[in-house]
C-alpha positions in Angstrom: 0.0 0.0 0.0 2.6 2.5 1.2 5.1 2.0 -1.7 2.6 3.3 -4.3 1.8 6.3 -2.2 5.5 7.1 -1.7 6.0 6.7 -5.5 3.2 9.2 -6.2 4.6 11.6 -3.6 8.1 11.5 -5.1 6.6 12.4 -8.5 4.9 15.4 -6.8 8.1 16.5 -5.1 10.0 16.4 -8.4 7.3 18.4 -10.1 6.8 21.0 -7.4 9.6 23.6 -6.9 11.1 23.5 -3.4 10.5 27.3 -3.1 6.8 26.6 -3.5 6.7 23.8 -0.9 8.8 26.0 1.5 5.8 28.4 1.7 4.0 25.7 3.6 7.0 24.4 5.6 6.5 21.1 3.7 9.0 18.2 4.2 7.7 14.7 3.3 8.3 11.7 5.5 10.3 8.7 4.0 8.6 5.3 3.8 10.9 3.7 6.4 10.4 6.6 8.8 6.6 6.5 8.3 6.4 2.8 9.0 8.6 3.2 12.1 6.4 5.9 13.4 3.3 3.8 12.8 4.8 0.9 14.7 5.5 3.0 17.8 1.8 3.1 18.8 0.4 0.8 21.4 -2.9 0.0 19.6 -6.0 0.1 21.8 -8.0 -3.1 22.0 -11.2 -1.9 20.4 -13.3 -2.5 17.2 -13.2 1.1 15.9 -10.3 3.6 15.9 -10.2 7.3 15.1 -7.0 8.9 13.7 -5.9 12.5 13.3 -3.2 13.5 10.8 -2.9 17.3 10.8 -0.7 18.8 8.1 -1.2 15.5 6.2 0.6 16.4 3.0 0.2 13.5 0.7 -1.2 11.2 3.4 2.0 9.2 3.9 1.6 8.9 7.7 -2.1 8.1 7.6 -1.4 5.3 5.1 1.5 3.9 7.1 -0.7 3.7 10.2 -3.6 2.2 8.2 -1.2 -0.4 6.7 -0.2 -1.5 10.2 -3.8 -1.6 11.5 -4.8 -3.7 8.5 -3.1 -6.7 10.0 -4.9 -6.5 13.4 -7.9 -8.7 13.3 -9.7 -7.0 16.3 -10.0 -3.7 14.4 -12.9 -3.4 12.0 -13.4 0.3 11.3 -10.9 3.2 11.0 -11.9 6.8 10.7 -9.1 9.2 9.5 -9.2 13.0 9.7 -6.6 14.9 7.6 -6.0 18.6 7.8 -4.2 20.2 4.8 -4.2 23.8 3.5 -1.9 23.5 0.5 -4.1 23.4 -2.6 -1.2 22.0 -4.7 -1.3 18.7 -2.8 -5.1 18.3 -2.3 -5.7 16.1 -5.3 -2.7 13.8 -4.5 -3.9 13.5 -0.9 -7.4 12.6 -2.0 -6.2 10.0 -4.5 -3.9 8.4 -1.9 -6.6 8.1 0.7 -9.0 6.6 -1.9 -6.3 4.2 -2.9 -5.7 3.2 0.7 -9.4 2.5 1.2 -9.5 0.2 -1.8 -6.4 -1.7 -0.7 -7.3 -2.2 3.0 -9.3 -5.1 4.4 -10.8 -2.7 6.9 -13.7 -0.4 6.6 -11.9 3.0 6.3 -13.6 6.4 6.2 -11.6 9.5 5.6 -12.2 13.2 5.6 -10.0 16.0 4.4 -10.4 19.4 6.1 -8.9 22.3 4.2 -9.3 24.8 7.0 -6.4 26.1 9.2 -5.9 23.3 11.7 -5.0 25.7 14.6 -7.3 28.6 14.1 -10.3 26.4 13.3 -10.4 25.0 16.8 -8.5 27.4 19.0 -11.7 28.2 20.8 -11.9 24.5 21.8 -8.3 24.7 23.1 -9.1 27.9 24.9 -12.5 26.8 26.0 -12.9 29.6 28.5 -13.3 31.9 25.4 -16.5 30.2 24.4 -15.5 27.2 22.4 -16.9 23.7 22.3 -16.8 22.1 25.8 -16.9 18.6 24.2 -14.5 18.9 21.2 -13.7 15.9 19.0 -11.0 13.6 20.4 -9.0 10.9 18.7 -7.5 7.5 19.7 -4.3 8.1 17.8 -2.6 11.3 16.5 0.3 11.0 14.0 2.1 13.9 12.4 4.9 15.5 10.4 3.8 19.1 11.1 4.9 22.1 9.0 8.4 23.5 10.0 8.0 27.2 9.6 8.6 30.2 11.8 5.7 32.6 12.0 5.4 36.2 13.3 4.3 36.6 16.9 1.2 38.3 15.7 0.3 35.5 13.3 -3.3 34.1 13.9 -1.9 30.8 15.0 0.4 32.4 17.6 -2.4 34.7 18.9 -4.7 31.7 19.2 -2.4 29.8 21.5 -0.7 32.1 24.0 -0.5 29.3 26.5 2.3 27.7 24.5 3.7 30.6 22.4 6.5 33.0 23.3 7.8 35.5 20.8 7.8 34.4 17.1 7.0 30.7 17.3 7.4 27.8 14.9 4.3 26.1 13.6 5.7 22.6 14.4 5.3 22.9 18.2 1.9 24.7 17.9 0.7 21.7 15.9 2.2 19.3 18.6 0.4 21.1 21.4 -2.9 21.1 19.6 -2.4 17.4 18.6 -2.0 16.5 22.3 -5.2 18.5 23.1 -7.0 16.5 20.4 -6.1 13.1 22.0 -8.5 11.1 24.1 -7.3 10.3 27.6 -4.6 7.5 27.4 -4.3 8.1 23.7 -1.0 8.4 22.0 0.7 11.0 19.7 3.7 10.2 17.5 5.3 13.2 15.8 8.5 13.8 13.9 9.7 17.3 15.0 13.0 19.2 15.5 14.7 18.7 18.9 15.0 22.5 19.5 12.0 22.5 21.9 13.8 20.3 24.4 15.6 23.2 26.1 15.7 27.0 26.4 13.4 29.7 27.6 11.8 30.2 24.2 10.0 26.8 24.4 9.3 26.9 28.2 5.5 27.4 27.8 5.2 24.7 25.2 7.2 22.2 27.4 5.2 23.0 30.4 1.9 22.3 28.6 3.2 19.3 26.5 4.8 17.5 29.4 2.1 18.2 32.0 -0.8 17.1 29.8 1.2 14.2 28.4 4.2 12.0 29.3 7.1 11.1 27.0 7.1 7.4 26.3 9.6 7.0 23.5 12.2 9.3 21.8 14.0 8.3 18.6 17.2 10.2 17.6 18.9 10.3 14.2 22.7 10.3 14.0 22.7 12.5 10.9 20.5 15.5 10.5 20.6 15.4 6.7 19.4 11.8 6.3 16.0 12.1 7.9 13.9 13.3 5.0 14.3 11.9 1.5 14.9 14.4 -1.3 15.1 17.3 1.3 17.8 19.5 2.8 16.8 19.8 6.5 19.3 21.6 8.8 17.2 21.1 11.9 18.2 18.2 14.1 15.1 16.1 14.0 13.6 13.5 16.5 10.6 11.3 16.7 8.5 11.4 20.0 5.7 9.3 21.3 3.7 11.0 24.0 0.8 9.5 26.0 -2.0 11.7 27.2 -1.9 10.8 30.9 -1.1 12.2 34.4 0.7 9.0 35.3 4.4 9.3 35.0 6.1 6.2 33.6 9.2 4.8 35.3 11.4 5.2 32.2 11.6 6.6 28.7 12.7 4.4 25.8 15.4 6.2 23.7 16.4 4.7 20.4 18.8 6.0 17.7 19.8 5.2 14.2 22.3 6.8 11.7 19.7 7.2 9.0 16.1 6.9 8.0 16.6 3.7 6.0 17.4 0.9 8.5 15.5 1.0 11.7 16.2 -2.7 12.4 19.6 -1.6 13.8 18.4 0.8 16.5 20.4 1.2 19.6 18.0 1.1 22.6 18.2 2.5 26.1 15.7 2.6 28.9 16.3 5.8 30.9 14.6 6.8 34.2 11.9 9.3 33.4 13.2 11.9 36.0 16.6 11.7 34.3 15.1 12.6 30.9 12.5 15.2 32.0 13.9 17.3 34.8 13.4 20.5 36.7 10.7 23.2 36.8 11.5 24.2 33.2 10.8 20.6 31.9 14.1 20.3 30.1 14.4 17.1 28.1 17.8 15.4 28.2 18.4 13.3 25.1 20.9 10.6 26.4 22.1 7.9 24.0 24.3 5.7 26.2 25.1 4.7 29.8 28.1 7.1 29.9 25.7 10.0 29.3 23.4 8.7 32.0 26.3 8.7 34.4 27.1 12.3 33.4 23.5 13.4 34.3 23.5 11.4 37.6 26.8 13.0 38.6 25.8 16.6 38.1 22.2 16.3 39.1 23.4 15.6 42.7 24.1 19.4 42.8 20.9 21.4 43.3 22.4 24.9 42.7 22.6 26.8 39.4 24.8 29.8 38.7 22.0 32.3 39.6 21.4 30.4 42.8 24.9 31.2 44.0 24.9 34.9 42.8 26.5 34.4 39.4 25.0 34.5 35.9 26.1 33.9 32.3 25.4 36.8 30.0 25.8 37.4 26.3 28.5 39.8 25.1 27.3 43.4 24.9 28.5 44.7 21.5 27.2 43.7 18.1 30.2 44.8 16.1 28.6 45.1 12.6 25.9 47.5 14.0 28.5 49.7 15.6 31.2 50.2 12.9 31.5 53.9 13.7 32.8 53.3 17.2 35.3 50.5 16.4 39.0 51.1 16.2 41.9 48.9 14.9 44.5 50.8 17.1 44.4 52.0 20.6 43.7 55.7 21.1 42.8 58.0 23.9 39.5 57.0 25.5 39.4 53.6 23.8 38.5 50.4 25.6 39.3 46.8 24.6 36.6 44.8 22.8 37.0 41.1 23.4 36.2 38.5 20.7 36.2 34.7 20.8 39.6 34.8 19.1 41.1 36.3 22.3 40.3 33.0 24.2 43.3 30.7 23.8 44.3 27.7 25.9 42.2 28.7 28.9 43.3 32.3 29.1 42.4 35.6 27.5 45.1 37.2 25.4 44.9 40.9 24.3 45.8 42.5 22.0 46.4 40.0 19.2 46.6 42.5 16.3 43.1 41.8 15.2 41.0 44.4 13.5 38.4 46.3 15.6 40.0 45.3 19.0 39.2 48.6 20.5 36.1 50.8 20.7 35.4 54.4 21.7 31.9 54.9 23.1 29.8 56.7 25.8 27.0 54.1 25.5 26.7 52.6 29.0 24.9 49.5 27.5 28.0 48.6 25.5 30.4 48.8 28.5 31.0 46.6 31.5 33.3 47.0 34.6 36.8 45.8 34.2 36.7 42.9 36.7 37.3 39.2 36.7 35.2 37.1 34.3 35.1 33.7 32.7 34.7 34.1 29.0 33.0 31.3 27.0 32.7 31.1 23.2 29.1 31.2 21.9 29.8 29.5 18.6 31.9 26.5 17.7 32.1 24.3 14.6 30.1 21.1 14.5 33.2 19.0 14.1 35.1 20.6 17.0 35.8 18.2 19.9 34.5 20.6 22.5 31.3 22.7 22.6 32.3 24.6 25.8 35.5 26.6 25.2 36.4 29.1 27.8 39.1 31.4 29.1 39.9 33.1 32.4 39.9 36.9 32.2 41.7 38.7 35.1 41.2 42.5 35.5 44.7 42.8 37.1 46.2 42.0 33.7 44.6 45.2 32.2 45.0 47.8 35.0 44.9 50.7 32.6 41.1 50.2 31.9 38.1 50.8 34.1 35.7 49.6 31.5 35.9 46.9 28.8 33.4 45.4 26.3 32.6 42.0 24.9 31.5 41.1 21.4 28.1 39.3 21.3 29.7 36.1 19.9 31.1 35.3 23.4 29.4 34.8 26.7 30.7 35.8 30.1 30.0 34.7 33.7 29.5 37.7 35.9 29.1 38.1 39.6 26.2 40.0 41.3 28.8 41.2 43.7 31.4 43.9 42.9 34.3 41.5 42.5 34.8 37.8 41.7 37.9 36.4 43.4 40.5 34.8 41.2 40.1 31.4 42.7 36.3 31.5 41.9 37.0 32.3 38.3 39.5 29.5 38.0 37.0 27.2 39.7 34.4 28.0 37.1 37.1 27.3 34.5 37.5 23.8 36.0 33.8 23.2 35.6 33.4 24.4 32.1 36.7 23.1 30.8 35.9 19.6 32.1 34.7 16.7 29.9 31.7 16.1 32.1 30.3 19.6 31.7 31.0 19.6 28.0 29.1 16.3 27.6 26.3 17.6 29.8 25.8 20.6 27.6 25.8 18.4 24.4 23.1 16.3 26.0 21.0 19.4 26.8 21.5 21.3 23.6 22.2 19.8 20.2 23.1 23.0 18.5 26.6 24.5 18.1 25.6 27.6 19.9 26.2 28.0 23.6 23.1 29.7 25.1 23.3 31.6 28.4 19.8 30.3 29.3 20.9 26.7 29.2 24.2 27.4 31.0 22.3 29.2 33.8 20.1 26.1 34.2 23.0 23.7 34.6 23.7 22.3 38.1 26.8 23.6 39.9 28.3 23.1 43.3 28.4 25.8 46.0 30.7 28.8 45.9 33.0 27.2 48.5 33.5 24.1 46.4 34.1 26.1 43.2 36.7 28.2 45.0 38.4 25.0 46.3 38.6 23.7 42.7 40.0 27.1 41.6 42.8 27.0 44.2 43.8 23.5 43.1 44.1 24.4 39.4 46.0 27.6 40.3 48.4 25.7 42.4 49.0 23.0 39.8 49.3 25.6 37.0 47.9 23.0 34.7 44.9 24.3 32.7 44.4 21.1 30.7 41.1 19.4 30.3 42.6 16.3 31.8 43.6 18.1 35.0 40.2 19.8 35.2 38.6 16.3 35.0 40.8 15.0 37.8 39.9 18.0 40.1 36.2 17.8 39.3 36.1 14.0 39.9 37.0 14.5 43.5 33.8 16.3 44.1 31.5 14.2 41.9 31.7 11.0 44.0 
């Protein structure tokens, strides 16, 4: 059944310019991925099943699920509801659903709704506004939602303030509404980017999604460019199965493959639920092996974060390309140093390095910070680099001629809420962030190459006294290597 539908879909993809499909955030699921998603469901023991496929495209996922249900004798009737707004794909979707009905041994009824999935039922979601108090619910929800950022004043964003912050992406709005559309104890299987798993931007969505439902299964792909056939997708994508229930499972099943072709060679890991979904912000930790589980167990013993102990990571203050007029290549009267990621070398901050625009002349207070001790951390690293966290100790005493300095916005810095951070405290922070354990922890928490201050400020850290002890040890040894930081940190992770 599914092979024919995939063949038709590939013909459609070849005939439709990518620019046209991008308008709708359209990326089509491969046959192997669709079958894998369909097989993740725990099928209810009942005669009749209702299925929702919002953003149905050509109907690949609906057909994959119907194909699986076709072999289950207990099921007699299947009702499929598809939402789709792209007029270009209407006829293909209709043909595919019709073909599926003729091939199946079951009694299948299908309906295609061409209205906007979100805005057509937002009153139901926000029932206090006067929507239907008994909206239609489904046994199973499957989806490959549109991947498209929309303005914060777009109708879909305005319709769902409970889950939206700023300019949202349609994929997580669809996921939230999909969960809403589930019957109690029903299951949702979606293929979506992993970006929602951390960060303040997705906090409202995570709070809703993981309160109303519980993660049961996560599938990770080893390569981000092999998830969708015939498509270039830069987002790191995952498959999630969520059950609509208040009962927290003991564990989450996490599987992974290197491509979308051979799901028979999945690695499999059962991870305690509280290790995967943690904290008030509902961060989701995507662990792939026991070593990463050990990393989480080690650091989660500490209950403090940087803000808890009076410190905070911030993003550099100066966007250089917006301030060309105040940048200088040479030092001059009134100029202050502007620090870039290139100034961070082998655990220390070196200045000057004969780089262009190393100085700036400004009276703007928002672009200046006090010349005091900091830990600088690079914001951006290359995907192939061995470390995500790359940091350097900045000591004010090395630059006594300045009362103010500035930092380019491609680095982060850890600042103290007190006037001065002692040298041993800065060195202790260096031990943490230069260790293998913290680097692995951050990679588990965030799959991108960008180091975000929000995530760093959520990471567990020991108390100030322990950090200072670590700093004294690394200062005494004069060994700033990752290996030495690992040795020092290990003493306190037992």
